[in-house]
Backbone as XML, in Angstrom:
<?xml version="1.0"?>
<chain id="A" units="angstrom">
  <residue number="1" name="MET">
    <atom name="N" x="1.691" y="14.283" z="-9.704"/>
    <atom name="CA" x="0.678" y="13.991" z="-8.722"/>
    <atom name="C" x="0.354" y="12.648" z="-8.645"/>
  </residue>
  <residue number="2" name="ASP">
    <atom name="N" x="0.492" y="12.123" z="-7.296"/>
    <atom name="CA" x="-0.077" y="10.693" z="-6.968"/>
    <atom name="C" x="-1.237" y="10.190" z="-8.016"/>
  </residue>
  <residue number="3" name="ALA">
    <atom name="N" x="-1.341" y="9.014" z="-8.612"/>
    <atom name="CA" x="-2.657" y="8.631" z="-9.310"/>
    <atom name="C" x="-3.680" y="8.663" z="-8.304"/>
  </residue>
  <residue number="4" name="ILE">
    <atom name="N" x="-3.449" y="8.112" z="-7.176"/>
    <atom name="CA" x="-4.769" y="8.223" z="-6.128"/>
    <atom name="C" x="-4.944" y="9.261" z="-5.995"/>
  </residue>
  <residue number="5" name="LEU">
    <atom name="N" x="-4.576" y="10.279" z="-5.387"/>
    <atom name="CA" x="-5.125" y="11.789" z="-5.338"/>
    <atom name="C" x="-5.597" y="12.119" z="-6.851"/>
  </residue>
  <residue number="6" name="ALA">
    <atom name="N" x="-5.422" y="11.795" z="-7.984"/>
    <atom name="CA" x="-5.802" y="12.523" z="-9.137"/>
    <atom name="C" x="-6.966" y="11.953" z="-9.600"/>
  </residue>
  <residue number="7" name="LYS">
    <atom name="N" x="-8.091" y="10.889" z="-9.007"/>
    <atom name="CA" x="-8.704" y="10.346" z="-9.232"/>
    <atom name="C" x="-9.810" y="10.113" z="-8.229"/>
  </residue>
  <residue number="8" name="VAL">
    <atom name="N" x="-11.242" y="9.760" z="-8.002"/>
    <atom name="CA" x="-12.072" y="9.647" z="-7.175"/>
    <atom name="C" x="-12.131" y="8.313" z="-6.902"/>
  </residue>
  <residue number="9" name="LYS">
    <atom name="N" x="-11.854" y="7.754" z="-5.915"/>
    <atom name="CA" x="-11.654" y="6.156" z="-5.756"/>
    <atom name="C" x="-12.358" y="6.158" z="-4.349"/>
  </residue>
  <residue number="10" name="LYS">
    <atom name="N" x="-12.837" y="4.690" z="-4.207"/>
    <atom name="CA" x="-13.305" y="4.327" z="-3.050"/>
    <atom name="C" x="-12.402" y="3.707" z="-2.080"/>
  </residue>
  <residue number="11" name="LEU">
    <atom name="N" x="-12.084" y="4.370" z="-0.757"/>
    <atom name="CA" x="-11.231" y="3.859" z="0.157"/>
    <atom name="C" x="-11.236" y="2.105" z="0.150"/>
  </residue>
  <residue number="12" name="ASN">
    <atom name="N" x="-12.177" y="1.460" z="0.051"/>
    <atom name="CA" x="-12.476" y="0.077" z="0.535"/>
    <atom name="C" x="-11.676" y="-0.376" z="-0.656"/>
  </residue>
  <residue number="13" name="ASP">
    <atom name="N" x="-11.748" y="0.166" z="-2.083"/>
    <atom name="CA" x="-11.351" y="-0.866" z="-3.208"/>
    <atom name="C" x="-9.686" y="-0.373" z="-3.113"/>
  </residue>
  <residue number="14" name="LEU">
    <atom name="N" x="-8.930" y="0.079" z="-2.296"/>
    <atom name="CA" x="-7.678" y="0.732" z="-2.389"/>
    <atom name="C" x="-6.607" y="-0.595" z="-2.104"/>
  </residue>
  <residue number="15" name="ILE">
    <atom name="N" x="-7.313" y="-1.309" z="-1.011"/>
    <atom name="CA" x="-6.818" y="-2.283" z="-0.529"/>
    <atom name="C" x="-7.591" y="-3.586" z="-0.393"/>
  </residue>
  <residue number="16" name="ASP">
    <atom name="N" x="-6.554" y="-4.872" z="-0.763"/>
    <atom name="CA" x="-7.270" y="-6.076" z="-0.578"/>
    <atom name="C" x="-6.987" y="-6.991" z="0.895"/>
  </residue>
  <residue number="17" name="TYR">
    <atom name="N" x="-7.612" y="-7.845" z="1.493"/>
    <atom name="CA" x="-7.620" y="-8.975" z="2.577"/>
    <atom name="C" x="-6.659" y="-9.694" z="1.701"/>
  </residue>
  <residue number="18" name="GLN">
    <atom name="N" x="-5.827" y="-10.117" z="2.692"/>
    <atom name="CA" x="-4.663" y="-11.575" z="2.463"/>
    <atom name="C" x="-4.949" y="-12.447" z="3.946"/>
  </residue>
  <residue number="19" name="GLU">
    <atom name="N" x="-5.278" y="-13.755" z="3.636"/>
    <atom name="CA" x="-5.796" y="-14.802" z="4.630"/>
    <atom name="C" x="-4.690" y="-14.449" z="5.243"/>
  </residue>
  <residue number="20" name="ASN">
    <atom name="N" x="-5.247" y="-14.605" z="6.605"/>
    <atom name="CA" x="-4.021" y="-14.722" z="8.094"/>
    <atom name="C" x="-3.120" y="-13.814" z="7.933"/>
  </residue>
  <residue number="21" name="SER">
    <atom name="N" x="-3.727" y="-12.596" z="7.424"/>
    <atom name="CA" x="-2.387" y="-11.464" z="7.485"/>
    <atom name="C" x="-3.276" y="-9.999" z="7.586"/>
  </residue>
  <residue number="22" name="ILE">
    <atom name="N" x="-1.948" y="-9.269" z="7.653"/>
    <atom name="CA" x="-2.370" y="-7.354" z="7.851"/>
    <atom name="C" x="-2.062" y="-6.996" z="6.937"/>
  </residue>
  <residue number="23" name="VAL">
    <atom name="N" x="-2.403" y="-6.258" z="6.035"/>
    <atom name="CA" x="-1.972" y="-5.765" z="4.753"/>
    <atom name="C" x="-1.947" y="-4.505" z="4.881"/>
  </residue>
  <residue number="24" name="SER">
    <atom name="N" x="-0.836" y="-3.504" z="4.355"/>
    <atom name="CA" x="-0.899" y="-1.704" z="4.892"/>
    <atom name="C" x="-0.577" y="-1.417" z="3.488"/>
  </residue>
  <residue number="25" name="LYS">
    <atom name="N" x="-1.260" y="-0.220" z="2.962"/>
    <atom name="CA" x="-0.751" y="0.273" z="1.912"/>
    <atom name="C" x="-0.796" y="1.790" z="2.137"/>
  </residue>
  <residue number="26" name="ILE">
    <atom name="N" x="0.653" y="2.570" z="2.136"/>
    <atom name="CA" x="0.542" y="4.173" z="2.342"/>
    <atom name="C" x="-0.028" y="4.624" z="0.963"/>
  </residue>
  <residue number="27" name="ILE">
    <atom name="N" x="-0.512" y="5.500" z="1.485"/>
    <atom name="CA" x="-1.458" y="6.713" z="0.173"/>
    <atom name="C" x="-0.889" y="7.804" z="0.248"/>
  </residue>
  <residue number="28" name="THR">
    <atom name="N" x="-0.327" y="8.789" z="1.556"/>
    <atom name="CA" x="0.879" y="9.300" z="1.245"/>
    <atom name="C" x="1.380" y="9.399" z="2.890"/>
  </residue>
  <residue number="29" name="LYS">
    <atom name="N" x="2.666" y="10.082" z="2.487"/>
    <atom name="CA" x="3.892" y="10.207" z="3.479"/>
    <atom name="C" x="4.730" y="11.658" z="3.447"/>
  </residue>
  <residue number="30" name="LYS">
    <atom name="N" x="4.400" y="12.475" z="4.759"/>
    <atom name="CA" x="4.739" y="13.672" z="4.675"/>
    <atom name="C" x="5.264" y="13.962" z="5.762"/>
  </residue>
  <residue number="31" name="LYS">
    <atom name="N" x="6.361" y="15.084" z="5.907"/>
    <atom name="CA" x="7.038" y="15.335" z="7.375"/>
    <atom name="C" x="5.792" y="15.504" z="8.247"/>
  </residue>
  <residue number="32" name="THR">
    <atom name="N" x="4.779" y="16.240" z="7.960"/>
    <atom name="CA" x="3.533" y="16.346" z="8.946"/>
    <atom name="C" x="2.536" y="15.468" z="9.494"/>
  </residue>
  <residue number="33" name="GLY">
    <atom name="N" x="2.647" y="14.116" z="8.304"/>
    <atom name="CA" x="1.856" y="12.995" z="8.686"/>
    <atom name="C" x="1.861" y="12.306" z="7.473"/>
  </residue>
  <residue number="34" name="ASN">
    <atom name="N" x="1.073" y="11.092" z="7.753"/>
    <atom name="CA" x="0.837" y="9.863" z="6.847"/>
    <atom name="C" x="-0.561" y="9.491" z="6.885"/>
  </residue>
  <residue number="35" name="LEU">
    <atom name="N" x="-0.803" y="9.066" z="5.520"/>
    <atom name="CA" x="-2.127" y="8.203" z="5.550"/>
    <atom name="C" x="-1.905" y="7.146" z="4.894"/>
  </residue>
  <residue number="36" name="THR">
    <atom name="N" x="-2.401" y="5.789" z="5.916"/>
    <atom name="CA" x="-2.285" y="4.688" z="5.711"/>
    <atom name="C" x="-3.239" y="3.706" z="5.682"/>
  </residue>
  <residue number="37" name="LEU">
    <atom name="N" x="-3.555" y="2.618" z="4.811"/>
    <atom name="CA" x="-4.461" y="1.898" z="4.935"/>
    <atom name="C" x="-4.305" y="0.224" z="5.363"/>
  </residue>
  <residue number="38" name="PHE">
    <atom name="N" x="-5.065" y="-0.078" z="6.167"/>
    <atom name="CA" x="-4.721" y="-1.650" z="6.803"/>
    <atom name="C" x="-6.095" y="-2.411" z="6.416"/>
  </residue>
  <residue number="39" name="ALA">
    <atom name="N" x="-5.712" y="-3.813" z="6.044"/>
    <atom name="CA" x="-6.373" y="-4.486" z="5.907"/>
    <atom name="C" x="-6.254" y="-5.722" z="6.686"/>
  </residue>
  <residue number="40" name="PHE">
    <atom name="N" x="-7.215" y="-6.246" z="7.626"/>
    <atom name="CA" x="-6.715" y="-7.340" z="8.892"/>
    <atom name="C" x="-7.584" y="-8.334" z="8.765"/>
  </residue>
  <residue number="41" name="TRP">
    <atom name="N" x="-7.117" y="-9.547" z="8.304"/>
    <atom name="CA" x="-7.723" y="-10.851" z="8.240"/>
    <atom name="C" x="-8.521" y="-10.938" z="9.810"/>
  </residue>
  <residue number="42" name="ALA">
    <atom name="N" x="-9.689" y="-11.397" z="10.159"/>
    <atom name="CA" x="-10.342" y="-11.628" z="11.081"/>
    <atom name="C" x="-9.338" y="-12.164" z="12.346"/>
  </residue>
  <residue number="43" name="GLY">
    <atom name="N" x="-9.200" y="-11.724" z="13.199"/>
    <atom name="CA" x="-8.513" y="-12.304" z="14.652"/>
    <atom name="C" x="-6.953" y="-11.606" z="14.460"/>
  </residue>
  <residue number="44" name="GLN">
    <atom name="N" x="-6.595" y="-10.987" z="13.456"/>
    <atom name="CA" x="-5.033" y="-10.569" z="13.244"/>
    <atom name="C" x="-5.562" y="-9.445" z="14.125"/>
  </residue>
  <residue number="45" name="GLU">
    <atom name="N" x="-4.349" y="-8.990" z="14.541"/>
    <atom name="CA" x="-4.036" y="-7.825" z="15.412"/>
    <atom name="C" x="-2.788" y="-7.249" z="15.739"/>
  </residue>
  <residue number="46" name="LEU">
    <atom name="N" x="-2.516" y="-5.516" z="16.040"/>
    <atom name="CA" x="-1.314" y="-5.150" z="16.124"/>
    <atom name="C" x="-1.105" y="-5.023" z="17.654"/>
  </residue>
  <residue number="47" name="SER">
    <atom name="N" x="-0.340" y="-5.596" z="18.052"/>
    <atom name="CA" x="-0.127" y="-5.477" z="19.695"/>
    <atom name="C" x="0.127" y="-4.377" z="20.441"/>
  </residue>
  <residue number="48" name="GLU">
    <atom name="N" x="-0.027" y="-4.439" z="21.366"/>
    <atom name="CA" x="-0.009" y="-2.759" z="22.197"/>
    <atom name="C" x="1.056" y="-2.173" z="21.972"/>
  </residue>
  <residue number="49" name="HIS">
    <atom name="N" x="1.314" y="-0.810" z="21.887"/>
    <atom name="CA" x="2.549" y="-0.061" z="21.794"/>
    <atom name="C" x="1.978" y="1.146" z="22.150"/>
  </residue>
  <residue number="50" name="THR">
    <atom name="N" x="2.915" y="2.368" z="21.730"/>
    <atom name="CA" x="2.682" y="3.852" z="21.785"/>
    <atom name="C" x="3.418" y="4.445" z="20.577"/>
  </residue>
  <residue number="51" name="SER">
    <atom name="N" x="2.917" y="5.515" z="20.280"/>
    <atom name="CA" x="3.413" y="6.516" z="19.264"/>
    <atom name="C" x="3.383" y="8.013" z="20.052"/>
  </residue>
  <residue number="52" name="PRO">
    <atom name="N" x="4.497" y="8.524" z="19.413"/>
    <atom name="CA" x="4.524" y="10.015" z="19.783"/>
    <atom name="C" x="3.718" y="11.010" z="19.167"/>
  </residue>
  <residue number="53" name="PHE">
    <atom name="N" x="2.917" y="10.305" z="18.563"/>
    <atom name="CA" x="1.992" y="11.286" z="17.610"/>
    <atom name="C" x="0.818" y="10.891" z="17.845"/>
  </residue>
  <residue number="54" name="ASP">
    <atom name="N" x="-0.517" y="11.637" z="17.815"/>
    <atom name="CA" x="-1.801" y="11.480" z="17.513"/>
    <atom name="C" x="-2.157" y="10.524" z="16.320"/>
  </residue>
  <residue number="55" name="ALA">
    <atom name="N" x="-2.924" y="9.738" z="16.491"/>
    <atom name="CA" x="-3.226" y="8.595" z="15.228"/>
    <atom name="C" x="-4.854" y="8.788" z="15.211"/>
  </residue>
  <residue number="56" name="PHE">
    <atom name="N" x="-5.270" y="9.100" z="14.155"/>
    <atom name="CA" x="-6.746" y="9.216" z="13.959"/>
    <atom name="C" x="-7.311" y="7.715" z="12.985"/>
  </residue>
  <residue number="57" name="VAL">
    <atom name="N" x="-8.367" y="6.897" z="13.733"/>
    <atom name="CA" x="-8.903" y="5.941" z="12.651"/>
    <atom name="C" x="-10.143" y="6.013" z="12.205"/>
  </residue>
  <residue number="58" name="TYR">
    <atom name="N" x="-10.337" y="5.561" z="11.245"/>
    <atom name="CA" x="-11.741" y="5.662" z="10.628"/>
    <atom name="C" x="-12.066" y="4.026" z="9.948"/>
  </residue>
  <residue number="59" name="CYS">
    <atom name="N" x="-12.770" y="3.484" z="10.468"/>
    <atom name="CA" x="-13.276" y="2.379" z="10.059"/>
    <atom name="C" x="-13.840" y="2.224" z="8.445"/>
  </residue>
  <residue number="60" name="VAL">
    <atom name="N" x="-12.950" y="1.697" z="7.777"/>
    <atom name="CA" x="-13.605" y="1.571" z="6.257"/>
    <atom name="C" x="-14.725" y="0.503" z="6.034"/>
  </residue>
  <residue number="61" name="ASP">
    <atom name="N" x="-14.266" y="-0.809" z="6.550"/>
    <atom name="CA" x="-14.767" y="-1.974" z="6.509"/>
    <atom name="C" x="-14.770" y="-3.083" z="7.492"/>
  </residue>
  <residue number="62" name="GLY">
    <atom name="N" x="-15.886" y="-3.692" z="7.728"/>
    <atom name="CA" x="-15.948" y="-4.719" z="8.842"/>
    <atom name="C" x="-15.814" y="-4.323" z="10.406"/>
  </residue>
  <residue number="63" name="GLU">
    <atom name="N" x="-15.612" y="-4.785" z="11.379"/>
    <atom name="CA" x="-15.437" y="-4.520" z="12.698"/>
    <atom name="C" x="-13.924" y="-4.766" z="13.405"/>
  </residue>
  <residue number="64" name="GLY">
    <atom name="N" x="-13.980" y="-3.942" z="14.141"/>
    <atom name="CA" x="-12.378" y="-3.851" z="14.936"/>
    <atom name="C" x="-12.495" y="-3.135" z="16.202"/>
  </residue>
  <residue number="65" name="ILE">
    <atom name="N" x="-11.428" y="-3.878" z="16.950"/>
    <atom name="CA" x="-11.357" y="-3.272" z="18.562"/>
    <atom name="C" x="-10.400" y="-2.608" z="18.477"/>
  </residue>
  <residue number="66" name="VAL">
    <atom name="N" x="-10.370" y="-1.259" z="18.984"/>
    <atom name="CA" x="-9.000" y="-0.434" z="19.426"/>
    <atom name="C" x="-9.068" y="-0.211" z="20.887"/>
  </residue>
  <residue number="67" name="THR">
    <atom name="N" x="-8.280" y="-0.577" z="21.310"/>
    <atom name="CA" x="-7.987" y="-0.599" z="23.083"/>
    <atom name="C" x="-6.888" y="0.474" z="23.203"/>
  </residue>
  <residue number="68" name="ILE">
    <atom name="N" x="-7.283" y="1.342" z="23.781"/>
    <atom name="CA" x="-6.351" y="2.628" z="24.250"/>
    <atom name="C" x="-6.509" y="2.634" z="25.736"/>
  </residue>
  <residue number="69" name="ASP">
    <atom name="N" x="-5.381" y="2.773" z="26.429"/>
    <atom name="CA" x="-5.258" y="2.987" z="27.943"/>
    <atom name="C" x="-6.237" y="1.681" z="28.893"/>
  </residue>
  <residue number="70" name="GLY">
    <atom name="N" x="-6.097" y="0.356" z="27.910"/>
    <atom name="CA" x="-6.862" y="-0.611" z="28.477"/>
    <atom name="C" x="-8.271" y="-0.650" z="28.260"/>
  </residue>
  <residue number="71" name="PHE">
    <atom name="N" x="-8.851" y="0.381" z="27.466"/>
    <atom name="CA" x="-10.152" y="0.425" z="27.347"/>
    <atom name="C" x="-10.688" y="0.429" z="25.850"/>
  </residue>
  <residue number="72" name="GLU">
    <atom name="N" x="-11.535" y="-1.358" z="25.885"/>
    <atom name="CA" x="-11.831" y="-1.451" z="24.073"/>
    <atom name="C" x="-12.979" y="-0.360" z="23.942"/>
  </residue>
  <residue number="73" name="HIS">
    <atom name="N" x="-12.659" y="-0.019" z="22.398"/>
    <atom name="CA" x="-13.752" y="0.353" z="21.815"/>
    <atom name="C" x="-13.994" y="0.029" z="20.485"/>
  </residue>
  <residue number="74" name="HIS">
    <atom name="N" x="-14.978" y="-0.414" z="20.366"/>
    <atom name="CA" x="-15.720" y="-1.499" z="18.934"/>
    <atom name="C" x="-16.123" y="-0.303" z="17.987"/>
  </residue>
  <residue number="75" name="LEU">
    <atom name="N" x="-15.622" y="-0.659" z="16.811"/>
    <atom name="CA" x="-15.761" y="0.290" z="15.521"/>
    <atom name="C" x="-16.107" y="-0.465" z="14.661"/>
  </residue>
  <residue number="76" name="THR">
    <atom name="N" x="-17.519" y="0.079" z="14.132"/>
    <atom name="CA" x="-18.288" y="-0.264" z="12.957"/>
    <atom name="C" x="-17.806" y="0.705" z="11.488"/>
  </residue>
  <residue number="77" name="VAL">
    <atom name="N" x="-18.413" y="0.185" z="10.488"/>
    <atom name="CA" x="-18.550" y="1.171" z="8.997"/>
    <atom name="C" x="-18.590" y="2.288" z="9.472"/>
  </residue>
  <residue number="78" name="GLY">
    <atom name="N" x="-17.643" y="3.381" z="9.224"/>
    <atom name="CA" x="-18.255" y="5.071" z="9.419"/>
    <atom name="C" x="-17.686" y="5.314" z="10.791"/>
  </residue>
  <residue number="79" name="ASP">
    <atom name="N" x="-17.293" y="4.609" z="11.764"/>
    <atom name="CA" x="-16.833" y="5.168" z="13.093"/>
    <atom name="C" x="-15.215" y="5.640" z="12.954"/>
  </residue>
  <residue number="80" name="VAL">
    <atom name="N" x="-15.281" y="6.607" z="13.891"/>
    <atom name="CA" x="-13.721" y="6.850" z="14.185"/>
    <atom name="C" x="-13.557" y="7.285" z="15.723"/>
  </residue>
  <residue number="81" name="ILE">
    <atom name="N" x="-12.080" y="7.119" z="15.877"/>
    <atom name="CA" x="-11.602" y="7.272" z="16.929"/>
    <atom name="C" x="-10.133" y="8.076" z="16.810"/>
  </residue>
  <residue number="82" name="LEU">
    <atom name="N" x="-9.444" y="8.933" z="17.530"/>
    <atom name="CA" x="-8.381" y="9.364" z="18.184"/>
    <atom name="C" x="-7.742" y="8.638" z="19.088"/>
  </residue>
  <residue number="83" name="MET">
    <atom name="N" x="-6.615" y="8.269" z="18.796"/>
    <atom name="CA" x="-5.807" y="7.272" z="19.555"/>
    <atom name="C" x="-4.409" y="8.605" z="19.901"/>
  </residue>
  <residue number="84" name="PRO">
    <atom name="N" x="-4.873" y="9.330" z="21.136"/>
    <atom name="CA" x="-3.620" y="10.044" z="21.699"/>
    <atom name="C" x="-2.246" y="9.927" z="21.849"/>
  </residue>
  <residue number="85" name="ALA">
    <atom name="N" x="-1.255" y="10.650" z="21.343"/>
    <atom name="CA" x="0.080" y="10.332" z="21.512"/>
    <atom name="C" x="0.292" y="9.967" z="23.065"/>
  </residue>
  <residue number="86" name="ASN">
    <atom name="N" x="1.222" y="9.090" z="22.944"/>
    <atom name="CA" x="2.006" y="8.557" z="24.394"/>
    <atom name="C" x="1.105" y="7.855" z="24.909"/>
  </residue>
  <residue number="87" name="HIS">
    <atom name="N" x="-0.035" y="7.344" z="24.402"/>
    <atom name="CA" x="-0.732" y="6.381" z="25.298"/>
    <atom name="C" x="-1.130" y="5.408" z="24.469"/>
  </residue>
  <residue number="88" name="PRO">
    <atom name="N" x="-0.666" y="3.980" z="25.140"/>
    <atom name="CA" x="-0.622" y="2.672" z="25.008"/>
    <atom name="C" x="-2.186" y="2.306" z="24.446"/>
  </residue>
  <residue number="89" name="HIS">
    <atom name="N" x="-1.756" y="1.580" z="22.959"/>
    <atom name="CA" x="-2.983" y="1.446" z="22.230"/>
    <atom name="C" x="-2.887" y="0.244" z="21.249"/>
  </residue>
  <residue number="90" name="ALA">
    <atom name="N" x="-3.748" y="-0.433" z="20.835"/>
    <atom name="CA" x="-3.666" y="-1.821" z="20.315"/>
    <atom name="C" x="-4.885" y="-2.130" z="19.240"/>
  </residue>
  <residue number="91" name="VAL">
    <atom name="N" x="-4.747" y="-2.725" z="18.321"/>
    <atom name="CA" x="-5.960" y="-2.813" z="17.405"/>
    <atom name="C" x="-6.063" y="-4.415" z="16.908"/>
  </residue>
  <residue number="92" name="LYS">
    <atom name="N" x="-7.443" y="-4.950" z="17.120"/>
    <atom name="CA" x="-7.873" y="-6.315" z="16.693"/>
    <atom name="C" x="-8.997" y="-6.237" z="15.597"/>
  </residue>
  <residue number="93" name="ALA">
    <atom name="N" x="-8.669" y="-7.166" z="14.648"/>
    <atom name="CA" x="-10.256" y="-7.284" z="13.795"/>
    <atom name="C" x="-11.025" y="-8.343" z="14.466"/>
  </residue>
  <residue number="94" name="LYS">
    <atom name="N" x="-11.850" y="-7.720" z="14.908"/>
    <atom name="CA" x="-12.999" y="-8.864" z="15.076"/>
    <atom name="C" x="-13.768" y="-9.439" z="14.093"/>
  </residue>
  <residue number="95" name="THR">
    <atom name="N" x="-13.760" y="-9.184" z="12.849"/>
    <atom name="CA" x="-13.987" y="-9.610" z="11.522"/>
    <atom name="C" x="-13.184" y="-9.191" z="10.691"/>
  </residue>
  <residue number="96" name="LYS">
    <atom name="N" x="-13.050" y="-9.583" z="9.288"/>
    <atom name="CA" x="-12.046" y="-8.752" z="8.510"/>
    <atom name="C" x="-12.616" y="-7.417" z="8.806"/>
  </residue>
  <residue number="97" name="PHE">
    <atom name="N" x="-11.364" y="-6.663" z="8.520"/>
    <atom name="CA" x="-11.478" y="-4.996" z="9.448"/>
    <atom name="C" x="-10.458" y="-4.500" z="8.524"/>
  </residue>
  <residue number="98" name="LYS">
    <atom name="N" x="-11.009" y="-2.956" z="7.845"/>
    <atom name="CA" x="-10.316" y="-2.257" z="7.042"/>
    <atom name="C" x="-10.369" y="-1.160" z="7.708"/>
  </residue>
  <residue number="99" name="MET">
    <atom name="N" x="-9.114" y="-0.071" z="8.039"/>
    <atom name="CA" x="-9.164" y="0.840" z="8.807"/>
    <atom name="C" x="-8.211" y="2.046" z="7.691"/>
  </residue>
  <residue number="100" name="LEU">
    <atom name="N" x="-8.237" y="3.329" z="8.152"/>
    <atom name="CA" x="-7.547" y="4.284" z="7.332"/>
    <atom name="C" x="-7.039" y="5.162" z="8.647"/>
  </residue>
  <residue number="101" name="LEU">
    <atom name="N" x="-5.648" y="5.065" z="8.613"/>
    <atom name="CA" x="-5.014" y="5.628" z="9.794"/>
    <atom name="C" x="-4.798" y="6.705" z="9.588"/>
  </residue>
  <residue number="102" name="VAL">
    <atom name="N" x="-4.663" y="7.789" z="10.223"/>
    <atom name="CA" x="-4.184" y="9.417" z="9.554"/>
    <atom name="C" x="-3.456" y="9.384" z="11.159"/>
  </residue>
  <residue number="103" name="MET">
    <atom name="N" x="-2.243" y="9.551" z="10.568"/>
    <atom name="CA" x="-0.826" y="10.042" z="11.795"/>
    <atom name="C" x="-0.593" y="11.713" z="11.497"/>
  </residue>
  <residue number="104" name="ILE">
    <atom name="N" x="-0.864" y="12.336" z="12.764"/>
    <atom name="CA" x="-0.556" y="13.409" z="12.863"/>
    <atom name="C" x="0.619" y="13.936" z="13.049"/>
  </residue>
  <residue number="105" name="LYS">
    <atom name="N" x="1.852" y="14.175" z="13.008"/>
    <atom name="CA" x="3.048" y="14.645" z="13.537"/>
    <atom name="C" x="3.310" y="15.861" z="13.570"/>
  </residue>
  <residue number="106" name="ASP">
    <atom name="N" x="2.442" y="16.854" z="13.433"/>
    <atom name="CA" x="2.720" y="18.563" z="13.785"/>
    <atom name="C" x="1.434" y="18.884" z="13.766"/>
  </residue>
</chain>
């Protein structure tokens, strides 16, 4: 069993920021989906792209902007949003920003 799953942890403690970078950490990866933590330095962004799968975003720390189909959605700690499959989306850190991405493949 994965050490992360065997113990109670705080999501915010599982990943650290790196100056002027985006850091990602895969928590689990299965055929049916993935859990990945991201830590964005303020101003860093993932450019617009599409995915063939739905993706659920949970804001763990800071403030981020998720753009879906050209519409900006501001996230703060505790906020969630679903990015639907095959819709263009992007993510930008307004401040240092951590998020959990849940990719749903099936």
